[in-house]
Every structure is written in structure tokens, then in C-alpha cells.
VEXPAKOL-866668 format. One line per 10 residues: their letters; for each residue z negated, y negated, x negated of C-alpha. Coordinates in nm, 2 decimals, always signed. Layout:
% VEXPAKOL-866668
A> Z/Y/X  ... $
***
This chain:
% VEXPAKOL-866668
MPEWFIGLMS> +1.14/+4.39/+3.87  +0.92/+4.46/+3.57  +0.95/+4.23/+3.26  +0.83/+4.26/+2.89  +0.62/+3.99/+2.73  +0.45/+3.96/+2.41  +0.09/+3.80/+2.36  -0.04/+3.68/+2.03  -0.39/+3.58/+1.98  -0.58/+3.45/+1.65 $
GTSLDGVDGV> -0.94/+3.34/+1.77  -1.21/+3.14/+1.65  -1.36/+3.45/+1.46  -1.06/+3.42/+1.23  -1.04/+3.78/+1.15  -0.67/+3.82/+1.21  -0.38/+3.82/+1.46  -0.38/+4.06/+1.75  -0.05/+4.12/+1.93  +0.03/+4.32/+2.24 $
LVRSSDADVP> +0.36/+4.42/+2.40  +0.30/+4.43/+2.78  +0.52/+4.51/+3.09  +0.45/+4.31/+3.41  +0.35/+4.57/+3.69  +0.35/+4.57/+4.07  +0.04/+4.80/+4.05  -0.30/+4.71/+4.11  -0.33/+4.55/+3.75  -0.11/+4.26/+3.65 $
LEVIGHASHT> +0.03/+4.41/+3.34  +0.06/+4.73/+3.14  -0.03/+4.75/+2.79  +0.28/+4.93/+2.60  +0.16/+4.88/+2.25  -0.05/+4.66/+2.01  -0.04/+4.56/+1.64  -0.29/+4.38/+1.42  -0.27/+4.20/+1.09  -0.57/+4.05/+0.91 $
LPPDLKEAFL> -0.55/+3.70/+0.79  -0.53/+3.63/+0.41  -0.87/+3.50/+0.28  -0.70/+3.17/+0.15  -0.56/+3.11/+0.50  -0.90/+3.17/+0.68  -1.05/+2.95/+0.44  -0.75/+2.68/+0.50  -0.85/+2.71/+0.88  -1.23/+2.70/+0.83 $
SLNAQGPNEI> -1.19/+2.38/+0.62  -0.97/+2.20/+0.89  -1.25/+2.24/+1.15  -1.40/+1.93/+0.98  -1.29/+1.62/+0.84  -1.13/+1.64/+0.49  -0.84/+1.49/+0.27  -0.47/+1.55/+0.33  -0.54/+1.72/+0.66  -0.18/+1.66/+0.81 $
HRGALAANAL> -0.03/+1.83/+0.52  -0.27/+2.14/+0.49  -0.27/+2.17/+0.86  +0.11/+2.19/+0.88  +0.14/+2.45/+0.58  -0.13/+2.65/+0.75  +0.06/+2.66/+1.07  +0.35/+2.79/+0.88  +0.17/+3.07/+0.73  +0.01/+3.16/+1.07 $
VRIYADVVSE> +0.36/+3.19/+1.23  +0.47/+3.39/+0.94  +0.21/+3.66/+1.04  +0.29/+3.62/+1.43  +0.65/+3.70/+1.33  +0.55/+4.00/+1.14  +0.33/+4.12/+1.42  +0.62/+4.07/+1.69  +0.86/+4.26/+1.45  +0.62/+4.55/+1.42 $
LLATHDVPAT> +0.56/+4.57/+1.79  +0.94/+4.58/+1.85  +1.02/+4.83/+1.61  +0.74/+5.05/+1.69  +0.83/+5.07/+2.06  +1.20/+5.06/+2.02  +1.25/+4.74/+2.23  +1.52/+4.47/+2.14  +1.43/+4.12/+2.11  +1.66/+4.03/+2.40 $
AVRAIGAHGQ> +1.48/+4.26/+2.63  +1.14/+4.05/+2.60  +1.12/+3.75/+2.85  +0.88/+3.54/+2.63  +0.62/+3.54/+2.38  +0.27/+3.35/+2.45  +0.13/+3.23/+2.11  -0.17/+3.01/+2.14  -0.20/+2.92/+1.80  -0.52/+2.85/+1.59 $
TVRHRPQAFD> -0.77/+2.60/+1.73  -0.92/+2.39/+1.47  -1.06/+2.08/+1.69  -1.15/+2.07/+2.04  -1.28/+1.74/+2.15  -1.20/+1.71/+2.52  -1.30/+1.41/+2.71  -1.46/+1.25/+2.39  -1.39/+0.93/+2.23  -1.15/+0.75/+2.49 $
SIGYTIQLNQ> -1.24/+0.96/+2.78  -0.95/+1.19/+2.72  -0.99/+1.33/+2.39  -0.80/+1.60/+2.22  -0.76/+1.97/+2.15  -0.54/+2.08/+1.84  -0.40/+2.45/+1.81  -0.21/+2.47/+1.49  +0.11/+2.63/+1.54  +0.49/+2.62/+1.50 $
PALLAEWCGI> +0.64/+2.76/+1.81  +1.00/+2.65/+1.74  +0.99/+2.83/+1.40  +0.85/+3.15/+1.59  +1.13/+3.13/+1.83  +1.39/+3.08/+1.55  +1.26/+3.39/+1.37  +1.21/+3.62/+1.64  +1.50/+3.54/+1.88  +1.27/+3.53/+2.17 $
DVVADFRSRD> +1.16/+3.23/+2.40  +0.80/+3.12/+2.28  +0.54/+2.96/+2.52  +0.28/+2.77/+2.33  +0.06/+2.44/+2.38  -0.14/+2.59/+2.68  -0.43/+2.35/+2.68  -0.26/+2.00/+2.66  -0.15/+1.99/+3.02  -0.47/+2.06/+3.18 $
LAAGGQGAPL> -0.64/+1.79/+2.92  -0.39/+1.55/+3.07  -0.51/+1.62/+3.42  -0.86/+1.53/+3.33  -0.97/+1.87/+3.23  -1.13/+2.02/+2.91  -0.82/+2.26/+2.86  -1.07/+2.54/+2.81  -1.16/+2.83/+2.87  -0.80/+2.95/+2.98 $
VPPFHRAYFG> -0.88/+3.32/+3.03  -1.06/+3.32/+3.34  -0.76/+3.35/+3.59  -0.64/+3.66/+3.37  -1.00/+3.81/+3.39  -1.00/+3.77/+3.76  -0.64/+3.93/+3.79  -0.72/+4.22/+3.56  -1.07/+4.32/+3.59  -1.14/+4.20/+3.97 $
HPSQSRAILN> -1.27/+4.48/+4.18  -1.26/+4.52/+4.56  -1.63/+4.58/+4.59  -1.79/+4.51/+4.26  -1.88/+4.17/+4.14  -1.83/+4.14/+3.77  -1.90/+3.89/+3.46  -1.62/+3.91/+3.19  -1.77/+3.81/+2.89  -1.55/+3.72/+2.57 $
VGGISNITLV> -1.73/+3.74/+2.24  -1.51/+3.58/+1.98  -1.61/+3.30/+1.76  -1.72/+3.12/+2.06  -1.84/+3.31/+2.37  -1.71/+3.25/+2.71  -1.79/+3.41/+3.06  -1.59/+3.45/+3.37  -1.79/+3.53/+3.71  -1.57/+3.71/+3.96 $
PALQSSQAQE> -1.71/+3.81/+4.30  -1.59/+4.13/+4.46  -1.25/+4.07/+4.59  -1.31/+4.18/+4.94  -1.64/+3.98/+4.94  -1.71/+3.65/+5.14  -1.78/+3.48/+4.80  -1.41/+3.57/+4.69  -1.30/+3.26/+4.86  -1.53/+3.03/+4.65 $
PLLGFDCGPG> -1.38/+2.85/+4.35  -1.37/+3.07/+4.03  -1.63/+3.01/+3.77  -1.57/+3.03/+3.39  -1.71/+2.84/+3.09  -1.81/+2.86/+2.74  -2.17/+2.99/+2.69  -2.21/+2.88/+2.33  -2.15/+3.04/+1.98  -2.04/+3.41/+1.99 $
NALMDTWCSL> -1.95/+3.55/+1.64  -1.91/+3.22/+1.46  -2.28/+3.17/+1.34  -2.34/+3.53/+1.29  -2.02/+3.59/+1.08  -2.10/+3.27/+0.87  -2.47/+3.37/+0.80  -2.36/+3.73/+0.73  -2.08/+3.65/+0.49  -2.30/+3.41/+0.30 $
HTGAPFDDCG> -2.59/+3.67/+0.26  -2.41/+3.97/+0.22  -2.06/+3.92/+0.11  -1.93/+4.09/+0.42  -1.70/+3.90/+0.67  -1.89/+4.02/+0.96  -2.21/+4.24/+1.04  -2.05/+4.58/+1.08  -2.17/+4.72/+1.41  -2.45/+4.47/+1.41 $
RWGAQGRVNQ> -2.64/+4.70/+1.18  -2.77/+4.43/+0.95  -2.91/+4.22/+1.22  -3.07/+4.51/+1.38  -3.29/+4.55/+1.09  -3.44/+4.18/+1.14  -3.69/+4.04/+1.36  -3.63/+3.76/+1.59  -3.83/+3.43/+1.50  -3.93/+3.27/+1.81 $
ALLACLQEDG> -3.99/+2.93/+1.67  -3.65/+2.92/+1.52  -3.49/+3.05/+1.83  -3.64/+2.78/+2.04  -3.53/+2.51/+1.79  -3.17/+2.65/+1.81  -3.17/+2.65/+2.19  -3.27/+2.29/+2.19  -2.91/+2.18/+2.15  -2.79/+2.00/+2.45 $
FFKKSPPKST> -2.49/+2.22/+2.52  -2.69/+2.49/+2.63  -2.85/+2.27/+2.90  -2.52/+2.12/+3.02  -2.36/+2.23/+3.36  -2.02/+2.36/+3.37  -1.74/+2.28/+3.33  -1.81/+2.30/+2.96  -1.62/+2.42/+2.67  -1.71/+2.41/+2.28 $
GRDLFNAEWL> -1.58/+2.55/+1.94  -1.65/+2.53/+1.56  -1.66/+2.15/+1.57  -2.02/+2.21/+1.72  -2.12/+2.55/+1.64  -2.07/+2.57/+1.24  -2.25/+2.62/+0.91  -2.35/+2.25/+0.91  -2.51/+2.30/+1.28  -2.70/+2.60/+1.16 $
NARLKGFEGL> -2.82/+2.46/+0.82  -2.96/+2.14/+0.98  -3.19/+2.36/+1.22  -3.28/+2.58/+0.95  -3.48/+2.30/+0.79  -3.85/+2.40/+0.80  -3.77/+2.75/+0.82  -3.67/+2.82/+0.46  -3.94/+3.09/+0.43  -3.74/+3.31/+0.67 $
SAVDVQATLV> -3.57/+3.61/+0.53  -3.21/+3.62/+0.60  -3.19/+3.92/+0.80  -3.46/+3.78/+1.03  -3.22/+3.45/+1.07  -2.94/+3.69/+1.16  -3.16/+3.89/+1.42  -3.24/+3.54/+1.57  -2.86/+3.45/+1.59  -2.81/+3.77/+1.77 $
ELTSRACVQG> -3.08/+3.67/+2.02  -2.94/+3.32/+2.05  -2.60/+3.44/+2.14  -2.72/+3.72/+2.37  -2.95/+3.48/+2.57  -2.69/+3.22/+2.61  -2.43/+3.48/+2.74  -2.69/+3.59/+2.98  -2.80/+3.26/+3.10  -2.41/+3.19/+3.15 $
MRFASLECDT> -2.40/+3.51/+3.37  -2.69/+3.38/+3.60  -2.57/+3.03/+3.62  -2.42/+3.11/+3.98  -2.62/+3.27/+4.26  -2.37/+3.57/+4.21  -2.55/+3.90/+4.15  -2.33/+4.07/+3.91  -2.30/+4.43/+3.93  -2.12/+4.48/+3.58 $
LVVCGGGALN> -2.10/+4.28/+3.27  -1.78/+4.36/+3.10  -1.78/+4.26/+2.72  -1.46/+4.21/+2.51  -1.40/+4.04/+2.21  -1.52/+4.15/+1.87  -1.87/+4.10/+1.99  -1.82/+4.42/+2.21  -1.83/+4.60/+1.87  -2.17/+4.45/+1.77 $
LALMERLKAL> -2.41/+4.72/+1.88  -2.72/+4.50/+1.84  -2.59/+4.25/+2.06  -2.47/+4.49/+2.33  -2.81/+4.64/+2.31  -2.99/+4.29/+2.37  -2.74/+4.20/+2.67  -2.85/+4.55/+2.82  -3.23/+4.46/+2.75  -3.17/+4.09/+2.89 $
APQTDVCSSQ> -2.99/+4.21/+3.20  -3.15/+4.53/+3.30  -3.02/+4.52/+3.66  -2.66/+4.49/+3.54  -2.43/+4.77/+3.41  -2.32/+4.63/+3.05  -2.00/+4.80/+2.94  -1.71/+4.73/+2.69  -1.37/+4.66/+2.83  -1.25/+4.97/+2.68 $
ALGIAPHLVE> -1.44/+5.15/+2.98  -1.19/+4.97/+3.22  -0.88/+5.06/+3.01  -0.83/+4.78/+2.75  -0.95/+4.75/+2.41  -1.20/+4.46/+2.35  -1.00/+4.30/+2.08  -0.67/+4.30/+2.28  -0.80/+4.14/+2.59  -0.71/+3.77/+2.49 $
ACAFAWLAQQ> -0.39/+3.86/+2.35  -0.30/+4.01/+2.70  -0.44/+3.70/+2.86  -0.16/+3.50/+2.67  +0.10/+3.74/+2.76  +0.02/+3.69/+3.11  -0.01/+3.32/+3.07  +0.34/+3.31/+2.92  +0.45/+3.49/+3.24  +0.29/+3.23/+3.46 $
TVHRKTASVP> +0.46/+2.96/+3.27  +0.82/+3.10/+3.28  +0.78/+3.15/+3.66  +0.66/+2.81/+3.70  +0.31/+2.93/+3.85  -0.01/+2.73/+3.80  -0.27/+2.91/+3.55  -0.53/+2.62/+3.52  -0.83/+2.65/+3.75  -1.01/+2.30/+3.83 $
SVTGAKGARV> -1.33/+2.46/+3.90  -1.32/+2.61/+3.54  -1.18/+2.31/+3.34  -1.28/+2.01/+3.57  -0.91/+1.91/+3.59  -0.80/+1.70/+3.89  -0.60/+2.01/+4.02  -0.40/+2.32/+3.91  -0.14/+2.28/+3.67  +0.15/+2.49/+3.53 $
LGAIYPA> +0.04/+2.54/+3.16  +0.25/+2.58/+2.84  +0.55/+2.43/+2.67  +0.87/+2.67/+2.64  +1.06/+2.69/+2.31  +1.40/+2.85/+2.40  +1.52/+3.12/+2.14 $
***
């Protein structure tokens, strides 16, 4: 019997909250998107989250208030979805709410490490009158995994194709990729591969904001005017993360303004637009390198997340992977900015039915686990 779920996502790009109302399906795709709503993050809340990516004073207090403010936006998105589509709260089985990642240090320090997503799922359940599933990463972390990326099993379920091999590339603040063999091929039985490639929009947005005042490079137009500096590109690519083999995941803990500024020493004479063009190239090459990690020959590279709207980035992906059809997820029926919200609706569905959703070959965990904690309405 079909069920209703809501998925909420506020990603590392910090551009806003995306919400989807979905219905589970018995058809070829695992869910049907009924509607969506998006609310931007107020500038002060965005700055609060950015500041919490690094050490600072009074972090517990600031983090708790930022979580409360985020959940107010979550609740507004849920309310809009229900009202727009005339669906009562009692009809929705659960909300999948990931929260806002502010630190991601798996397996660090004591071999366990931590990952922190600011959220107030109990408050969201109280305000919305709907069960909330949250805290998706910690169970995988407890099983020895990295707790990320979480979306590869959804990518396989939604974008898998009987005869085409596909790479699903999500370019949010951080970029991650899932390699999905044709579902009817001999490789389909091999372990699923998915991992973080490196920076997505995080560095490009930071640099663009600093030098143009705009929060992001609209359609990549500014970066397209610059020229790639090969010496700077080589310097940026020296970071050890790019050379690590999966499983691997990262976040703004690593790829942030401080990381970039440290590597710009000696390149002070470069124009700002040339640095932006070089960051586009860095992101593009990291993503294509990820696609080529396995022996899988990908027929199609499906791009989602905000990066799919950066035309300069899309053109570089096409140029760097000329034998692969590069397209936005829009061409396959789902808008780029909604894919991750859909993934968390799907993950919530897995949780309430006690189905495993972690993939050991992706995160490095000791085994598949049921993810998430349920906060009853």
C-alpha cells in the first residue's frame, strides 16, 4: 500500500532548505514526487552554521539556538507542503530530516571520531504532529563506518538502469559520486561504490561571495570568464584527500576558506576570476577522477545538486569525460535540487520499515545497518 513521506535537506552549500512530499511506489521508481517547497536560510543563520564549522567560543549555546532556528524553517516547509497539496499531517508516515552538518570527523582522534548534524527532531515532531526520523549517520559510525555518504543506495534505487551503467554525481557544498552498473549486467552483483570526491560548491561559493558579493556564481558565468592557472591547480590537487582510496568522506572541516587561503600563498598576483576558474577546474577534475575510480565504464554521468546549475562546471565535466553522456538529473525526471531531499524521504521509509540503508562498501562499516532514530509525534 502506498505511503506518504516528507524529506528535508539543508546541505553544505547552505543556500536553503529543500522539502519534498513523496508517495512510495510499486512502479519502477521507488517513490513519486508529489510536491516540493524551498525556503532560503536567513543570512545570520547561514553565518552561524559557517562559524560552527570551526572552533569558537560558546559553541554549545550557539549550536543549540541555530538548531532551533533551522527546525522552525523545517516546520514552515512541512506546513507549506501539506497545505499546498491538501494532505493532513496524519496521512504522512514520517519526515526524514537530516539536520545541518557542522563537523564531520569520522574515525579521527580515538578511531571512532564523530559527526555532528545540528537538529531538533523532537521539536519538529512536536510542531508538525508527524513522526520524525533523524540522526542517520551515527549508527553507521558506531559500526566502524564513516557515516557518509548516505545517498548511494537511493541513487541506485532511483537512477539504476537495466542496460546503462551510470554515475550519479551530487555537487552540493561537497561533491559525492555513486557508481551504478547496469542492473542486468554481471557487475550489478558487485558491491556498490560511492564516496566523496572533494569540494563541490563550497570553495567556489566562498570565493565568489568574497569577490563579487553574490552568494554563488550564477550559472557559472563569472568563473567562465577566467583562465585556469595550472600551477595553482597542481598545488590544490596536492591535498592528500584527493589521493585517498574509498571509503572516504569529507566536509567543510577540510575544504573551507582557511584551506584555500593557505594554498593561495605565492599566487597573490592572480586575478580573482582566474582563481574562480581554477576552482571550477579542481571540482570538475575531482569528480571525473571519482567516476573513473572503478573499472566501470559509465554510459551516463547524472549530475544533481546546485552544481548542476553551474553551466561552466557542466561544460568542463563534458570536456573531461567526452565518451560519457553528461546530463542533469532533470532529464531523468527529478530536479537537481530535490534529489537529496528525496533521498532522506526514502531513508526515512527504510528506517520505519526496519530495512538496512547503510552500505559497507560505501562507508567502510562492518555491516549493513538500519539507520536513523525515530521521534514519535
